[in-house]
N, C-alpha and C positions, 0 to 999 in steps of 0.2 A: 504494499500500500504506500504510493508515495504522499508526501506531506511536503505541501509548498508553502513557504513563508511570503511576506509581503516583499522584502529584499529580493529572494530570489526569482519570483515572478515577475517583479519589474525589471530585473536585471537580464531573463531571458526575453521578455518584449521589446526592451529599448534597444538591445546589444545589436540587432539587425537592421533596425530604424533609422539610428541615430550617426551623426557624420562624428568622426573621431573628437572632433573640438567638444562638440555636445557630451561624447561619453566621458570625457575627462572632468567635466564641471562638475562640482558638489550639486546631488540632488536633495540638499536640507531645504526645507519649505522657507518662504522669505517670512519675514516677522510679522507682516500685516495680511491678517486672512482675507483673501480672494473673497469678494463679494456674490454672494450668489442669489439671483433674482426668484422671488417665489410669487406664486400666484397668489393670491389673498381673496377667500371668501367674504365680502362685506356683509353679507345679509346672517351668517354665522359667526363672524367674526373668526375663525380657526384659518390658519393657512394650509396652503394645498402641497401637493406634491410638488417636488422639484423635478423638471423635466431633464430628460437626459442630454438635451442640448443645451441647458441651464447647467448641468455638472459638466460638460466638455468645457464649456466657456471658463468657469470656475477653475477646471483643471490647468486650461492653458494658461492663465493669468496666474495662476499661482506658481506654476512649473517655468513659465516664461518660453512656451513652446506656441506653435501656431494652434488654432483652433482645430485645423486638418490632422496635425500630431496627436495632439488631445483625443481626436475623436478615434483616430487610428490604433492608439494605443489603448484606450477605454472599451473599444469593441473588442481587441485582440485578448485583452484580461479577462473582459466576459466570456469569451469564447473558450479560452482555456478553463475558467471554472466551470464552465456547464461539461465540457468533455471530460474533464476530470473526475468529477460528481457523476456523470452519467456511468464512467467504467469503475467507479465504486471507490475512489480514492476520497482523501479527505484535504480539502484545501482551507488551509490555517493562515490568518492574515492577524498577525498578533498585534492584539489590543484592539482590532475591530469584529472577529467573531472566525465562525467556522463553518464550512460548508460541508456539505457529507449527505450521505443519503441512509435509507433506512427502509427496512422492510416491511411491510404491513404484513400482517398474516391474515389467511382467509377468515372471514367471519359469517354469522348470519345477521341479516338486519330487517328491517320493515322498508315497503314502498310508502313513501308518506302521502301520496296520491290515493292509494288504496287499500293502505293496511296490511296488503298480503306480505307474509313471510317471503325473502328472497336471499340467495347466497350472494354475498360480495367477494369475488376473487384476491387472493394475495396479489399485492402491487408494491414495486419499490418507489419512494417517493424523497424527494429533496428535504433536506432539513438545512436551518441554520441556528447556530447557537451563539448569542451575543458574546463580545468578549468585554473583557472587566472595563478597559478604557472607552469602550462604546456605552455601556452601561452607565459608566460614573459621568462621562459629559452630558447625557441625557438629562439624568438625575441633578446634576450641577445647574444644567440651563432650566428646570423644572423650579428648583428651589430659589432661583435667583429671579424666577418670573413670579412667584408665589410672593417672595419677599418685596417685590415692587407694588404689588396688588394691595398688600396688608399695609404697608407704609402710606399708599397714597400719597397725592400731590403734596408737596410743602410748600 
């Protein structure tokens, strides 16, 4: 079972597509975070999902590469993750999470429309386990937003 880390995954993806000058450049993220445009549903007050094009734009800005290059690398990374998980491998991105597949056993269920018993066959499903860094970031963002709403305007 192959185990990919974020560094090895990025190295595999970038080695064949970057110029030698860009390969030698440090890939440490800049100190300022890239701005990600989020669609906002004003009726519910909730932010909506970030699209793939928004993600490509943020990656390009943060890594200092073109949108085309960022899109190519993102697509390649997603392809590698999907292919690896489909082959039964585990893909671990330290601090982000782990993609893996899990077998669901065959079981008996009920047709919700007719209430008749039915057999549900065994299947293989993809799963994702969130990493500690991901959980901590979401938890901190939540705590910061609830602290702002409790304090109110000064």
